[in-house]
BAZABA-381126 format. One record per residue: chain; x, y, z of N, C-alpha, C in turn. Coordinates in nm, 2 decimals. Each point is the difference from the previous one (the first is absolute). Layout:
% residues N
('A'; (X; Y; Z); (X; Y; Z); (X; Y; Z))
...
//
This chain:
% residues 257
('A'; (-0.59; 15.44; 15.09); (0.03; -0.15; -0.01); (0.12; -0.03; -0.09))
('A'; (0.08; -0.09; 0.04); (0.12; -0.03; -0.08); (-0.04; -0.08; -0.12))
('A'; (0.09; -0.01; -0.10); (-0.03; -0.07; -0.12); (0.02; -0.15; 0.02))
('A'; (-0.08; -0.08; -0.07); (0.02; -0.14; 0.00); (0.11; -0.03; -0.10))
('A'; (0.06; -0.12; 0.01); (0.11; -0.04; -0.09); (-0.06; -0.02; -0.14))
('A'; (-0.13; -0.02; -0.01); (-0.05; -0.02; -0.13); (-0.01; 0.13; -0.08))
('A'; (0.02; 0.12; 0.06); (-0.01; 0.12; -0.07); (0.13; 0.02; -0.08))
('A'; (0.02; -0.07; -0.10); (0.13; 0.00; -0.07); (0.00; 0.11; -0.09))
('A'; (-0.10; 0.09; -0.01); (0.00; 0.12; -0.08); (0.10; 0.10; 0.07))
('A'; (0.04; -0.02; 0.11); (0.08; 0.10; 0.08); (0.12; -0.07; 0.06))
('A'; (0.12; 0.02; -0.04); (0.11; -0.06; 0.06); (0.02; 0.03; 0.14))
('A'; (-0.06; 0.11; 0.05); (0.02; 0.04; 0.14); (-0.05; -0.11; 0.10))
('A'; (-0.09; -0.08; -0.04); (-0.06; -0.10; 0.09); (0.11; -0.10; 0.04))
('A'; (0.10; -0.02; -0.08); (0.11; -0.09; 0.04); (0.07; 0.04; 0.12))
('A'; (0.00; 0.13; 0.03); (0.07; 0.04; 0.12); (-0.07; -0.04; 0.13))
('A'; (-0.12; -0.03; -0.01); (-0.08; -0.05; 0.12); (0.01; -0.15; 0.02))
('A'; (0.06; -0.07; -0.09); (0.01; -0.14; 0.01); (0.14; -0.04; 0.06))
('A'; (0.01; -0.12; 0.06); (0.12; -0.05; 0.05); (0.08; -0.05; -0.12))
('A'; (0.14; -0.02; 0.02); (0.08; -0.05; -0.11); (-0.05; -0.15; -0.05))
('A'; (-0.04; -0.07; 0.10); (-0.06; -0.13; -0.03); (-0.12; 0.01; -0.10))
('A'; (-0.09; 0.09; 0.04); (-0.12; 0.02; -0.09); (0.03; 0.06; -0.13))
('A'; (0.09; 0.09; -0.01); (0.03; 0.07; -0.12); (0.06; -0.09; -0.10))
('A'; (0.10; -0.09; 0.05); (0.08; -0.07; -0.10); (-0.03; -0.16; 0.01))
('A'; (0.00; -0.06; 0.11); (0.00; -0.14; 0.02); (-0.15; -0.05; -0.03))
('A'; (-0.09; 0.06; 0.08); (-0.14; -0.04; -0.01); (-0.06; 0.02; -0.14))
('A'; (0.03; 0.12; -0.05); (-0.06; 0.03; -0.14); (0.06; -0.08; -0.10))
('A'; (0.13; -0.03; 0.00); (0.07; -0.08; -0.10); (-0.06; -0.14; 0.01))
('A'; (-0.01; -0.05; 0.12); (-0.06; -0.14; 0.01); (-0.15; -0.01; -0.05))
('A'; (-0.06; 0.11; 0.02); (-0.15; 0.00; -0.05); (0.00; -0.01; -0.15))
('A'; (0.11; 0.07; -0.07); (0.00; 0.00; -0.15); (0.05; -0.14; -0.04))
('A'; (0.09; -0.06; 0.07); (0.04; -0.14; -0.03); (-0.12; -0.09; 0.02))
('A'; (-0.07; 0.00; 0.11); (-0.11; -0.09; 0.02); (-0.11; 0.01; -0.10))
('A'; (-0.03; 0.14; -0.04); (-0.11; 0.02; -0.09); (0.04; -0.05; -0.13))
('A'; (0.13; 0.02; -0.05); (0.04; -0.04; -0.13); (0.01; -0.16; 0.00))
('A'; (0.04; -0.05; 0.10); (0.00; -0.15; 0.01); (-0.14; -0.06; -0.02))
('A'; (-0.10; 0.04; 0.07); (-0.13; -0.05; -0.02); (-0.06; 0.03; -0.14))
('A'; (0.03; 0.12; -0.05); (-0.05; 0.04; -0.12); (0.06; -0.09; -0.11))
('A'; (0.13; -0.02; 0.00); (0.07; -0.08; -0.10); (-0.05; -0.15; 0.01))
('A'; (-0.01; -0.04; 0.11); (-0.05; -0.15; 0.03); (-0.14; -0.01; -0.07))
('A'; (-0.09; 0.09; 0.03); (-0.14; 0.00; -0.05); (0.01; 0.01; -0.15))
('A'; (0.07; 0.10; -0.05); (0.00; 0.03; -0.14); (0.05; -0.11; -0.08))
('A'; (0.11; -0.07; 0.05); (0.06; -0.11; -0.08); (-0.09; -0.12; 0.01))
('A'; (-0.05; -0.03; 0.12); (-0.08; -0.12; 0.01); (-0.13; 0.01; -0.08))
('A'; (-0.06; 0.13; -0.01); (-0.12; 0.02; -0.08); (0.02; -0.04; -0.14))
('A'; (0.12; 0.00; -0.06); (0.02; -0.03; -0.13); (-0.04; -0.15; -0.03))
('A'; (0.00; -0.08; 0.10); (-0.05; -0.14; -0.01); (-0.14; -0.01; -0.06))
('A'; (-0.08; 0.10; 0.03); (-0.14; 0.00; -0.05); (-0.01; 0.02; -0.15))
('A'; (0.10; 0.05; -0.06); (0.00; 0.02; -0.15); (-0.12; 0.08; -0.05))
('A'; (-0.05; 0.09; 0.10); (-0.11; 0.08; -0.04); (0.03; 0.14; 0.03))
('A'; (-0.01; 0.09; -0.10); (0.05; 0.14; 0.02); (-0.09; 0.07; 0.11))
('A'; (-0.13; -0.02; 0.00); (-0.08; 0.07; 0.10); (0.04; -0.04; 0.14))
('A'; (0.02; -0.13; 0.02); (0.04; -0.05; 0.14); (0.13; 0.06; 0.03))
('A'; (0.10; 0.00; -0.09); (0.13; 0.06; 0.03); (-0.01; 0.14; 0.03))
('A'; (-0.08; 0.08; -0.07); (-0.01; 0.15; 0.02); (-0.06; 0.03; 0.13))
('A'; (-0.10; -0.07; 0.04); (-0.07; 0.03; 0.12); (0.09; -0.05; 0.12))
('A'; (0.06; -0.11; -0.02); (0.09; -0.05; 0.12); (0.11; 0.10; 0.02))
('A'; (0.06; 0.06; -0.10); (0.11; 0.09; 0.02); (-0.06; 0.13; 0.05))
('A'; (-0.10; 0.05; -0.06); (-0.06; 0.13; 0.04); (-0.05; 0.01; 0.14))
('A'; (-0.08; -0.11; 0.03); (-0.06; 0.00; 0.14); (0.11; -0.03; 0.11))
('A'; (0.11; -0.07; -0.04); (0.11; -0.02; 0.09); (0.07; 0.14; 0.02))
('A'; (0.02; 0.08; -0.10); (0.06; 0.13; 0.02); (-0.09; 0.09; 0.09))
('A'; (-0.13; 0.00; -0.03); (-0.09; 0.09; 0.08); (0.00; -0.04; 0.14))
('A'; (0.00; -0.13; 0.03); (-0.01; -0.05; 0.14); (0.13; 0.02; 0.08))
('A'; (0.11; -0.02; -0.07); (0.14; 0.02; 0.06); (0.03; 0.14; 0.02))
('A'; (-0.04; 0.08; -0.10); (0.02; 0.15; 0.01); (-0.08; 0.05; 0.11))
('A'; (-0.12; -0.04; 0.03); (-0.09; 0.05; 0.10); (0.07; -0.05; 0.14))
('A'; (0.05; -0.12; 0.00); (0.06; -0.04; 0.12); (0.12; 0.07; 0.05))
('A'; (0.09; 0.04; -0.10); (0.13; 0.05; 0.03); (0.01; 0.15; -0.03))
('A'; (-0.11; 0.06; -0.04); (0.01; 0.14; -0.05); (0.06; 0.10; 0.11))
('A'; (-0.05; -0.03; 0.12); (0.05; 0.09; 0.12); (0.13; -0.04; 0.05))
('A'; (0.07; -0.10; -0.06); (0.13; -0.05; 0.05); (0.11; 0.04; -0.11))
('A'; (-0.03; -0.03; -0.12); (0.11; 0.02; -0.11); (-0.06; 0.09; -0.11))
('A'; (-0.12; 0.01; -0.01); (-0.07; 0.05; -0.12); (-0.07; -0.10; -0.09))
('A'; (0.04; -0.13; 0.03); (-0.06; -0.11; -0.08); (0.03; 0.00; -0.15))
('A'; (0.13; 0.01; -0.03); (0.04; 0.01; -0.14); (0.02; -0.13; -0.07))
('A'; (0.10; -0.08; 0.05); (0.02; -0.14; -0.06); (0.05; 0.00; -0.14))
('A'; (0.06; 0.10; -0.04); (0.04; 0.01; -0.14); (0.11; 0.10; -0.01))
('A'; (0.12; -0.04; -0.05); (0.12; 0.09; -0.01); (-0.02; 0.12; -0.09))
('A'; (-0.08; -0.02; -0.11); (-0.01; 0.11; -0.09); (-0.10; 0.11; 0.06))
('A'; (-0.11; -0.05; 0.07); (-0.09; 0.09; 0.07); (0.08; 0.07; 0.12))
('A'; (0.09; -0.07; 0.06); (0.08; 0.06; 0.10); (0.08; 0.12; -0.06))
('A'; (0.06; -0.03; -0.11); (0.07; 0.10; -0.08); (-0.09; 0.13; -0.02))
('A'; (-0.12; -0.03; -0.05); (-0.10; 0.11; -0.03); (-0.03; 0.08; 0.13))
('A'; (-0.02; -0.07; 0.11); (-0.03; 0.07; 0.13); (0.11; 0.07; 0.05))
('A'; (0.12; -0.05; -0.01); (0.12; 0.08; 0.04); (0.01; 0.13; -0.08))
('A'; (-0.01; -0.01; -0.13); (0.00; 0.12; -0.09); (-0.11; 0.10; 0.04))
('A'; (-0.11; -0.06; 0.04); (-0.11; 0.09; 0.04); (0.01; 0.06; 0.14))
('A'; (0.11; -0.03; 0.07); (0.02; 0.05; 0.13); (-0.07; -0.07; 0.11))
('A'; (-0.05; -0.13; -0.02); (-0.07; -0.06; 0.10); (0.10; -0.08; 0.11))
('A'; (0.11; -0.04; -0.06); (0.10; -0.06; 0.09); (0.13; 0.05; -0.04))
('A'; (0.10; -0.01; 0.10); (0.13; 0.04; -0.03); (0.08; -0.10; -0.08))
('A'; (0.11; 0.04; -0.07); (0.07; -0.11; -0.08); (0.06; -0.11; 0.08))
('A'; (0.04; 0.02; 0.12); (0.06; -0.11; 0.08); (-0.11; -0.11; 0.03))
('A'; (-0.12; 0.05; 0.04); (-0.10; -0.09; 0.02); (-0.04; -0.07; -0.13))
('A'; (0.00; 0.07; -0.11); (-0.04; -0.06; -0.13); (0.10; -0.12; -0.03))
('A'; (0.13; 0.02; 0.03); (0.10; -0.11; -0.02); (-0.03; -0.11; 0.09))
('A'; (-0.04; 0.02; 0.12); (-0.03; -0.11; 0.09); (-0.12; -0.08; -0.05))
('A'; (-0.11; 0.08; -0.04); (-0.12; -0.06; -0.05); (0.04; -0.09; -0.13))
('A'; (0.09; 0.05; -0.09); (0.04; -0.07; -0.12); (0.06; -0.13; 0.04))
('A'; (0.08; 0.00; 0.10); (0.07; -0.13; 0.05); (-0.11; -0.10; 0.05))
('A'; (-0.09; 0.06; 0.08); (-0.11; -0.08; 0.06); (-0.09; -0.06; -0.10))
('A'; (-0.03; 0.09; -0.10); (-0.10; -0.05; -0.10); (0.07; -0.11; -0.09))
('A'; (0.11; 0.02; -0.05); (0.06; -0.10; -0.08); (0.03; -0.13; 0.07))
('A'; (0.04; 0.01; 0.13); (0.01; -0.12; 0.09); (-0.12; -0.07; 0.02))
('A'; (-0.11; 0.08; 0.02); (-0.14; -0.06; 0.02); (-0.04; -0.07; -0.13))
('A'; (0.02; 0.06; -0.11); (-0.03; -0.07; -0.13); (0.06; -0.13; -0.02))
('A'; (0.13; 0.00; 0.04); (0.08; -0.13; -0.02); (-0.05; -0.10; 0.10))
('A'; (-0.04; 0.04; 0.12); (-0.04; -0.10; 0.11); (-0.14; -0.05; -0.05))
('A'; (-0.09; 0.09; -0.04); (-0.13; -0.04; -0.04); (0.01; -0.10; -0.12))
('A'; (0.08; 0.03; -0.10); (0.01; -0.09; -0.11); (0.06; -0.14; 0.04))
('A'; (0.09; 0.00; 0.09); (0.06; -0.12; 0.05); (-0.10; -0.09; 0.06))
('A'; (-0.10; 0.06; 0.08); (-0.11; -0.08; 0.07); (-0.09; -0.06; -0.10))
('A'; (-0.02; 0.08; -0.12); (-0.08; -0.07; -0.10); (0.06; -0.12; -0.05))
('A'; (0.13; 0.00; -0.02); (0.07; -0.12; -0.05); (-0.01; -0.11; 0.11))
('A'; (-0.01; 0.03; 0.12); (0.00; -0.10; 0.11); (-0.13; -0.07; 0.01))
('A'; (-0.11; 0.08; -0.05); (-0.14; -0.07; 0.03); (-0.05; -0.06; -0.13))
('A'; (0.07; 0.01; -0.12); (-0.05; -0.06; -0.13); (0.09; -0.12; -0.03))
('A'; (-0.06; -0.09; -0.07); (0.08; -0.11; -0.05); (0.10; 0.06; -0.11))
('A'; (0.11; -0.07; -0.03); (0.10; 0.05; -0.09); (-0.06; 0.03; -0.13))
('A'; (-0.08; -0.10; -0.05); (-0.06; 0.01; -0.14); (-0.09; 0.12; 0.00))
('A'; (-0.09; 0.02; 0.10); (-0.09; 0.11; 0.00); (0.07; 0.14; 0.01))
('A'; (0.10; -0.01; 0.08); (0.08; 0.13; 0.01); (0.06; 0.05; -0.13))
('A'; (0.06; -0.10; -0.07); (0.07; 0.04; -0.12); (-0.09; 0.02; -0.11))
('A'; (-0.13; -0.06; 0.00); (-0.10; 0.03; -0.10); (-0.04; 0.15; 0.00))
('A'; (0.00; 0.05; 0.11); (-0.03; 0.15; 0.01); (0.12; 0.09; 0.02))
('A'; (0.13; -0.06; -0.02); (0.12; 0.07; 0.02); (0.00; 0.08; 0.13))
('A'; (-0.05; -0.07; 0.11); (0.00; 0.05; 0.13); (-0.09; 0.13; 0.02))
('A'; (-0.09; 0.02; -0.10); (-0.09; 0.12; 0.01); (0.07; 0.12; -0.05))
('A'; (0.11; -0.01; -0.07); (0.07; 0.12; -0.05); (-0.08; 0.07; -0.11))
('A'; (0.01; 0.13; 0.00); (-0.06; 0.07; -0.12); (0.07; -0.03; -0.13))
('A'; (-0.09; -0.02; -0.10); (0.05; -0.04; -0.14); (-0.05; 0.10; -0.10))
('A'; (0.10; 0.04; -0.08); (-0.04; 0.07; -0.12); (-0.05; -0.10; -0.11))
('A'; (-0.12; 0.03; -0.05); (-0.06; -0.10; -0.09); (0.01; 0.03; -0.15))
('A'; (0.05; 0.11; -0.02); (0.02; 0.04; -0.15); (-0.12; 0.01; -0.08))
('A'; (-0.01; -0.08; -0.11); (-0.12; 0.02; -0.08); (-0.12; -0.07; 0.06))
('A'; (-0.10; 0.07; 0.03); (-0.12; -0.05; 0.06); (-0.11; -0.03; -0.10))
('A'; (-0.06; -0.12; 0.01); (-0.11; -0.03; -0.10); (-0.12; 0.10; 0.02))
('A'; (-0.04; 0.06; -0.12); (-0.11; 0.08; 0.00); (-0.13; -0.06; 0.03))
('A'; (-0.01; -0.13; -0.04); (-0.12; -0.09; 0.02); (0.06; -0.13; 0.05))
('A'; (-0.04; -0.05; 0.11); (0.06; -0.13; 0.04); (-0.04; -0.12; -0.09))
('A'; (-0.10; 0.03; -0.08); (-0.02; -0.11; -0.09); (0.06; 0.02; -0.14))
('A'; (0.08; 0.11; -0.02); (0.07; 0.03; -0.12); (0.14; 0.03; 0.03))
('A'; (0.08; -0.09; 0.00); (0.14; 0.02; 0.03); (0.09; 0.07; -0.10))
('A'; (-0.07; 0.01; -0.13); (0.08; 0.06; -0.10); (0.00; 0.16; 0.01))
('A'; (-0.08; 0.05; 0.07); (-0.01; 0.15; 0.02); (0.04; 0.04; 0.14))
('A'; (0.10; 0.08; 0.02); (0.05; 0.03; 0.12); (0.02; 0.16; 0.02))
('A'; (0.00; 0.04; 0.13); (0.04; 0.13; 0.03); (0.15; 0.01; 0.03))
('A'; (0.07; 0.07; -0.09); (0.15; -0.01; 0.02); (0.04; 0.10; 0.12))
('A'; (0.08; -0.06; 0.09); (0.05; 0.08; 0.12); (0.15; -0.03; 0.00))
('A'; (0.08; 0.11; 0.00); (0.13; -0.02; 0.01); (0.06; 0.02; 0.15))
('A'; (0.11; -0.03; 0.03); (0.06; 0.03; 0.13); (0.00; 0.15; 0.03))
('A'; (0.02; 0.08; -0.11); (0.00; 0.14; 0.03); (-0.13; 0.05; 0.03))
('A'; (-0.11; -0.05; -0.07); (-0.14; 0.03; 0.03); (-0.03; -0.04; 0.14))
('A'; (0.05; -0.12; 0.04); (-0.03; -0.06; 0.14); (0.06; 0.10; 0.11))
('A'; (0.11; 0.05; -0.03); (0.06; 0.10; 0.10); (-0.09; 0.13; 0.01))
('A'; (-0.06; 0.04; -0.11); (-0.08; 0.12; 0.00); (-0.13; -0.04; 0.07))
('A'; (-0.06; -0.12; -0.02); (-0.13; -0.04; 0.07); (0.03; 0.00; 0.15))
('A'; (0.12; -0.06; 0.04); (0.03; -0.01; 0.14); (0.02; 0.14; 0.06))
('A'; (0.06; 0.09; -0.08); (0.02; 0.14; 0.05); (-0.13; 0.06; 0.03))
('A'; (-0.09; 0.01; -0.11); (-0.12; 0.06; 0.01); (-0.09; -0.04; 0.11))
('A'; (-0.02; -0.13; 0.01); (-0.09; -0.06; 0.11); (0.07; 0.02; 0.13))
('A'; (0.13; 0.00; 0.02); (0.07; 0.03; 0.12); (-0.03; 0.14; 0.05))
('A'; (0.00; 0.10; -0.10); (-0.04; 0.14; 0.04); (-0.14; 0.00; 0.05))
('A'; (-0.09; -0.07; -0.06); (-0.14; -0.01; 0.04); (-0.01; -0.05; 0.14))
('A'; (0.07; -0.11; 0.04); (0.00; -0.06; 0.12); (0.06; 0.10; 0.11))
('A'; (0.12; 0.05; -0.04); (0.07; 0.09; 0.09); (-0.07; 0.13; 0.04))
('A'; (-0.06; 0.06; -0.11); (-0.08; 0.11; 0.02); (-0.12; -0.02; 0.09))
('A'; (-0.07; -0.11; -0.01); (-0.11; -0.04; 0.08); (0.05; -0.01; 0.14))
('A'; (0.11; -0.05; 0.03); (0.06; -0.02; 0.13); (0.03; 0.15; 0.05))
('A'; (0.08; 0.07; -0.07); (0.04; 0.13; 0.04); (-0.12; 0.10; 0.04))
('A'; (-0.09; 0.00; -0.08); (-0.12; 0.09; 0.02); (-0.09; -0.04; 0.10))
('A'; (-0.01; -0.13; 0.03); (-0.10; -0.05; 0.10); (0.06; -0.04; 0.13))
('A'; (0.14; -0.01; 0.00); (0.06; -0.03; 0.13); (0.10; 0.10; 0.06))
('A'; (0.06; 0.08; -0.10); (0.11; 0.09; 0.04); (-0.04; 0.15; 0.00))
('A'; (-0.08; 0.04; -0.10); (-0.02; 0.14; -0.01); (-0.09; 0.05; 0.11))
('A'; (0.03; 0.12; 0.07); (-0.08; 0.04; 0.11); (-0.13; 0.05; -0.05))
('A'; (-0.02; 0.04; -0.12); (-0.12; 0.05; -0.04); (-0.11; -0.10; -0.04))
('A'; (0.06; -0.11; -0.06); (-0.10; -0.10; -0.06); (0.01; -0.14; 0.06))
('A'; (0.09; -0.02; 0.10); (0.01; -0.13; 0.06); (-0.13; -0.04; 0.08))
('A'; (-0.04; -0.13; 0.01); (-0.12; -0.04; 0.06); (0.01; -0.14; 0.06))
('A'; (-0.10; -0.03; 0.08); (0.00; -0.13; 0.07); (0.01; -0.11; -0.09))
('A'; (-0.06; 0.01; -0.12); (-0.01; -0.10; -0.10); (0.12; -0.01; -0.08))
('A'; (0.11; 0.07; 0.04); (0.13; 0.00; -0.08); (0.05; -0.14; -0.05))
('A'; (0.01; -0.09; 0.10); (0.05; -0.13; -0.03); (-0.09; -0.07; -0.11))
('A'; (-0.13; 0.02; 0.00); (-0.08; -0.06; -0.10); (0.03; 0.06; -0.14))
('A'; (0.02; 0.13; 0.00); (0.03; 0.06; -0.13); (0.14; -0.07; -0.06))
('A'; (0.09; -0.01; 0.09); (0.13; -0.07; -0.03); (-0.03; -0.14; -0.06))
('A'; (-0.08; -0.08; 0.08); (-0.02; -0.14; -0.03); (-0.08; -0.02; -0.13))
('A'; (-0.10; 0.09; -0.02); (-0.09; -0.02; -0.12); (0.08; 0.06; -0.12))
('A'; (0.08; 0.09; 0.02); (0.09; 0.04; -0.12); (0.09; -0.11; -0.05))
('A'; (0.04; -0.09; 0.09); (0.08; -0.12; -0.03); (-0.09; -0.10; -0.08))
('A'; (-0.12; -0.01; 0.05); (-0.10; -0.09; -0.07); (-0.02; 0.04; -0.14))
('A'; (-0.02; 0.13; -0.02); (-0.04; 0.05; -0.13); (0.13; -0.02; -0.10))
('A'; (0.11; 0.04; 0.06); (0.12; -0.01; -0.08); (0.04; -0.14; -0.04))
('A'; (-0.02; -0.10; 0.08); (0.03; -0.14; -0.04); (-0.10; -0.05; -0.10))
('A'; (-0.13; 0.03; 0.02); (-0.10; -0.03; -0.10); (0.03; 0.06; -0.14))
('A'; (0.06; 0.12; 0.01); (0.04; 0.06; -0.13); (0.12; -0.06; -0.07))
('A'; (0.10; -0.03; 0.08); (0.13; -0.03; -0.07); (0.05; -0.14; 0.02))
('A'; (-0.08; -0.09; 0.06); (0.06; -0.14; 0.03); (0.03; -0.07; -0.13))
('A'; (-0.08; 0.02; -0.10); (0.03; -0.08; -0.13); (0.10; 0.07; -0.09))
('A'; (0.05; 0.11; 0.04); (0.09; 0.08; -0.08); (0.14; 0.01; 0.07))
('A'; (0.01; 0.09; 0.09); (0.13; 0.02; 0.06); (0.03; -0.11; 0.11))
('A'; (-0.11; -0.07; 0.05); (0.02; -0.09; 0.12); (-0.04; 0.06; 0.13))
('A'; (-0.03; 0.13; 0.00); (-0.07; 0.07; 0.11); (0.08; -0.02; 0.14))
('A'; (0.11; 0.07; 0.01); (0.07; 0.00; 0.13); (-0.03; 0.13; 0.07))
('A'; (0.07; 0.11; -0.04); (-0.01; 0.13; 0.06); (0.07; 0.00; 0.14))
('A'; (0.08; -0.11; 0.03); (0.05; -0.01; 0.13); (0.13; -0.08; -0.01))
('A'; (0.12; 0.06; -0.01); (0.13; -0.08; -0.02); (0.02; -0.10; 0.11))
('A'; (-0.03; 0.02; 0.12); (0.01; -0.10; 0.11); (-0.08; -0.13; -0.03))
('A'; (-0.13; 0.02; -0.04); (-0.08; -0.11; -0.04); (0.06; -0.09; -0.12))
('A'; (0.06; 0.07; -0.09); (0.06; -0.06; -0.12); (0.14; -0.06; 0.04))
('A'; (0.08; 0.06; 0.07); (0.13; -0.04; 0.03); (-0.01; -0.13; 0.08))
('A'; (-0.08; -0.01; 0.10); (0.00; -0.12; 0.08); (-0.01; -0.13; -0.07))
('A'; (-0.11; -0.02; -0.08); (-0.02; -0.12; -0.07); (0.10; -0.02; -0.11))
('A'; (0.05; 0.11; -0.06); (0.11; -0.01; -0.10); (0.13; -0.07; 0.05))
('A'; (0.03; 0.05; 0.12); (0.12; -0.06; 0.08); (-0.02; -0.15; 0.03))
('A'; (-0.12; -0.02; 0.06); (-0.03; -0.14; 0.05); (-0.01; -0.10; -0.11))
('A'; (-0.08; 0.04; -0.09); (-0.03; -0.09; -0.12); (0.11; 0.01; -0.10))
('A'; (0.09; 0.10; 0.00); (0.10; 0.02; -0.09); (-0.06; 0.03; -0.14))
('A'; (-0.10; 0.09; -0.01); (-0.07; 0.03; -0.12); (0.03; 0.15; -0.02))
('A'; (0.10; 0.03; -0.10); (0.04; 0.14; -0.01); (-0.05; 0.06; -0.14))
('A'; (-0.07; -0.07; -0.07); (-0.04; 0.04; -0.14); (-0.07; 0.14; 0.00))
('A'; (0.06; 0.09; -0.06); (-0.06; 0.14; -0.02); (-0.02; 0.06; 0.14))
('A'; (0.07; -0.04; 0.10); (-0.02; 0.05; 0.14); (0.02; 0.15; 0.02))
('A'; (0.08; 0.06; -0.09); (0.03; 0.14; 0.02); (-0.13; 0.09; -0.02))
('A'; (-0.10; -0.06; -0.07); (-0.12; 0.08; -0.02); (-0.07; 0.03; 0.14))
('A'; (0.02; -0.08; 0.09); (-0.07; 0.01; 0.14); (0.08; 0.09; 0.09))
('A'; (0.12; 0.05; -0.04); (0.07; 0.10; 0.07); (0.00; 0.14; -0.07))
('A'; (0.02; -0.01; -0.13); (-0.01; 0.12; -0.08); (-0.13; 0.07; 0.00))
('A'; (-0.11; -0.07; -0.03); (-0.13; 0.06; -0.01); (-0.05; 0.06; 0.14))
('A'; (0.01; -0.08; 0.11); (-0.05; 0.06; 0.13); (0.09; 0.12; 0.05))
('A'; (0.13; -0.01; -0.02); (0.09; 0.11; 0.05); (-0.02; 0.13; -0.08))
('A'; (-0.02; -0.02; -0.13); (-0.02; 0.12; -0.09); (-0.14; 0.06; 0.05))
('A'; (-0.10; -0.09; 0.02); (-0.13; 0.04; 0.05); (0.01; 0.07; 0.13))
('A'; (0.08; -0.05; 0.09); (0.02; 0.06; 0.14); (0.06; 0.14; -0.02))
('A'; (0.10; 0.02; -0.09); (0.06; 0.12; -0.02); (-0.11; 0.10; -0.06))
('A'; (-0.07; -0.03; -0.08); (-0.10; 0.08; -0.06); (-0.11; 0.04; 0.09))
('A'; (-0.04; -0.10; 0.08); (-0.11; 0.02; 0.10); (0.05; 0.10; 0.11))
('A'; (0.12; -0.02; 0.04); (0.06; 0.10; 0.10); (0.02; 0.14; -0.05))
('A'; (0.04; 0.02; -0.13); (0.01; 0.12; -0.06); (-0.14; 0.07; -0.02))
('A'; (-0.09; -0.08; -0.05); (-0.14; 0.06; -0.01); (-0.05; 0.05; 0.14))
('A'; (0.03; -0.08; 0.10); (-0.05; 0.04; 0.13); (0.06; 0.12; 0.05))
('A'; (0.13; 0.01; -0.02); (0.08; 0.12; 0.05); (-0.02; 0.12; -0.07))
('A'; (-0.03; -0.01; -0.14); (-0.02; 0.12; -0.08); (-0.15; 0.05; -0.02))
('A'; (-0.09; -0.10; 0.01); (-0.14; 0.03; -0.04); (-0.10; -0.04; 0.11))
('A'; (0.00; -0.13; 0.03); (-0.11; -0.06; 0.08); (0.01; 0.01; 0.15))
('A'; (0.12; 0.03; 0.05); (0.02; 0.01; 0.15); (-0.06; 0.12; 0.06))
('A'; (-0.03; -0.02; 0.13); (-0.05; 0.11; 0.09); (0.12; 0.10; -0.01))
('A'; (-0.04; 0.14; 0.04); (0.09; 0.10; 0.00); (0.12; -0.02; 0.09))
('A'; (-0.01; -0.08; 0.10); (0.10; -0.03; 0.09); (0.11; -0.09; -0.06))
('A'; (-0.04; -0.07; -0.11); (0.09; -0.10; -0.07); (0.04; 0.06; -0.14))
('A'; (-0.08; 0.08; -0.06); (0.03; 0.04; -0.14); (0.12; 0.09; 0.00))
('A'; (0.08; -0.01; -0.10); (0.13; 0.07; -0.01); (-0.02; 0.13; -0.07))
('A'; (-0.11; 0.02; -0.07); (-0.03; 0.12; -0.08); (-0.14; 0.05; 0.03))
('A'; (-0.02; 0.13; -0.02); (-0.13; 0.07; 0.01); (-0.07; -0.05; 0.12))
('A'; (0.06; 0.03; 0.11); (-0.05; -0.04; 0.14); (-0.11; 0.09; 0.04))
('A'; (-0.01; 0.12; -0.05); (-0.10; 0.10; 0.04); (-0.11; 0.01; -0.10))
//
């Protein structure tokens, strides 16, 4: 039996697809998935409730990944795309196409949020952009005592939790030995956990496309570099860990026997 296009653990499957399926259809799937994810993520900020935001984003990722897994891999994240490319899941040219589709989808999703909200409401939440909150109250009833968080610390937080999310994706959706039907759920719930953990410190992005879209549309660039540096460093490390230690023997670069 031939491979399905969802078998992204083996680049050979691409040879069985048409040019349209390999490049156009898969890139559009990443555009569409990132569009809906960014729209949902930014609009959920209107709730001003961390639990609602975390589950809206995490469930959206899980459902979209499940829908598009067999078309593009269901990534919707440029830094995760980087990690998957490093891990041998997609070739560099496809990764570049995905990057363009994901960033474009994030911009379009953020623009639609602006279209459906009143101007005052939109700018009250800065378009749903991720925000570095700095010093966080240790007790909401005692503003004199705070947990000090610097921008450098925020980059580390974004990096660590990005590794957590990307490793969950790689092991449950990419690796031949450990991938499973519930892989998209692992991806989605990793996002839920990460947002609950870091929302009040780093701003909980882990996805440059989701951050870049509202930053552009709302023109909110404060400490924006956090949401590129952290996830891409995390993507680099997740890819390296997979290639050197965690990957199946067909993907590992060392000690294959």
